[in-house]
N, C-alpha and C positions, 0 to 999 in steps of 0.2 A: 582947632581945639575943640570948638563947640560942637563939632561933627562927632568926634570921639567921645565927648560926655553924652549926646544924644543917643549914640550908638550903644554904649555901655548900658545907659538907663533902659533903653528900649529891649536888650537882651535880657536883662534882670527882671524887666515887668512882664514880658511874654513867656519867657522859659524857667525862669527862676533858677538860672545857672550863671555862675562867673564867667567873665569874658574867655577865660583861657579853657575852662571846661568846655563852653559853647564851641570855640574854634577847634579843639581836638576832637569833638564828636564830628564836626563838620568834616573834616579832614579824614577821619575813619569812613564816613558814610561816602566819600567820594572815592575813597580807595576801593570799598566793596563794591560800588556801582562799577568801577573799571574792572575788576576782578569778574564778576558777573557779567558784563558785557562781553568780555574777551572769551568767556566760556561759551556763550550762546550767539552771540552775534559775530564774532570774529570767524569762526569756520565758514558761514557763507561767504565772506567777502574772501576767504583762501579758495574756495570751491569755485567762485566765480574766476579768479585770477587762474585757476589751474584749467577750467574749461577755455579760458582764453588762448592759453599756451598750447593746450590740446590741439585747438582748431587751427593754430597754425602750424605745429608740427603733424605731419601725416604719420599715420600707424605704421610701424616697421612690421611688414607681411612675415608670417613663419616661413623659414626655409622649407623648400620643397623635398621631400626625402628622395635620395639618390639611390639608383640601385647598384650594390656593390657585387652582386652575384655570389661567387664561391670565396669563403673566408675561413682561414685556420682560427683556431683558437688565439693563438699567438698575435695574428693580425688584430683579432677582435679587441683585444687588451686595450690597443690605441684609441678606440671609441669609448672610452670610460668616461668623458667628461672633463679630462684634464685639460684638453685643448679645446677652448670655445669656439673655435673655427670649424671643428669637425662635429658630425651630427653624433649623437648619441645612441649607440646600439646596445641591444641585448638580445640573448638567444633563448629560446624555450623549445626543447624537443629538437634541436639543430635547425631551426628556421629564426632567422635573424630579423629583427624589428627595428625599427628607428624610433626610439621613445624620446625624442627631442622635444616633442609637444608636451611631454611630463618633465621637463629639465627640473621643476621644483621638487620633484619627488625621485627621480633618478639620477640628477646631477650632483655636483659635489655640495656635500653639506645635506643633502636629502635624504629622508628616511631610507629610501631605498637604493642609495648610491652604491652600495657594494655590489649590488647586481649588474650594473653598469658595466659593458665592455666583458662581459661573461657570459657562460651558458649557466643559466640560472635553474634549470629544469628541476634539480633534486630539491634545492634550496626551497623552491616555492611549491613542489609537492608536499614537503614535509613541514611549510610554514616556518622556516629555520633562518636565523641570520648568522649561522655559524659558517665562517669561510670555508672549511673543510666540504661544507656540503654544497660549494659554488662548481657543480659538474653536471654534464648531461648524463651521467650513469644512473640508471633507474633500476638496477637490480636489487632487489629486496625490498621493494616498497610494496604496500599492501594495496588492495584494490580501492580502498578509500582514499589512498594518497594519491594514486593514480587519477582518481576521479577529480581530486582538488586540482592537481596539475592541469587535467583536461579543461576545467572551469577557467584556470588562469589563461591557458592557450586561445581559449573563445574569446575572452576578453580581450586579449590582445590583438587577436585577428579583427575585432570589432573597431578598436580604438586606435591602433596603430598600422603602419605599412610594412608591409613584409619586404624586406630589402635584399635578402640574400639567404643563403643556407652555410651550415658549417661544413666543412670537410677535414678531414684528418691530415695531419701533418705529412705524412708519407702518400696521401691518395693520388697524388700526381704520379710519384714513383709506381705506386700499384697499378695505376691506369695503365702506365708504359709497359711495365711487365706483364700486365693482364693482356693489354693488346698484342703484344709480340708472342706470348704465348698461345692465345687464340689464332694468330696468323699460321703459327706453326702447326698447330692441331689442324687447320683448315688445309695446309697444304700437304700434311701427311694424310689427311682422309681423302683429298683429291687423288693423291699419288697412288694411295690404294685402289681408289675406283678405276684410276687408269690400269694398274697392274691386273685388276680383276678382270677388265674389258679384253686386255692381252690374251690372259689366258683361255678365257671363254672362246677367243678366236682361234687358238691352237687346236 
């Protein structure tokens, strides 16, 4: 009891405050000190902990782009980022690029996500986010718009790996038809040459 009386007298003598006011102010000061320390001192402790965890875990290497060769628009849609196991692909002027390195831009939720899995040539030339412009059709574009598209293509060539090219849905059928027609023409011309040689011998 003597200690308490001495403490109350010392608080009153040195601060001029009642013991209740003194201990309230002391508690507030401790709280403010803890808050300020957490704002300035605590992040260093967190960064040290993050560094120690980062040194234990090896960084995950980016996946190497895989050459896919010829791909149709229908097949390209499967590479829109909806399946995280597949690469993120996008086409410009018929050339397909692996934009997986830019997943935060072209992946789901990214600002350019609607371009992924599509031929975005027209949309890039027009600087458009309209879904109807997600096409490789360049008809009706001005020379300035074509220059913009050319700039985009150069940026993609510098930053991303070309992994394939777009083909039309019926190109395989057309190739088969074209090659059989070419063979028929070659046979006809060869037959014509033979007939001409026979006539000249007669």
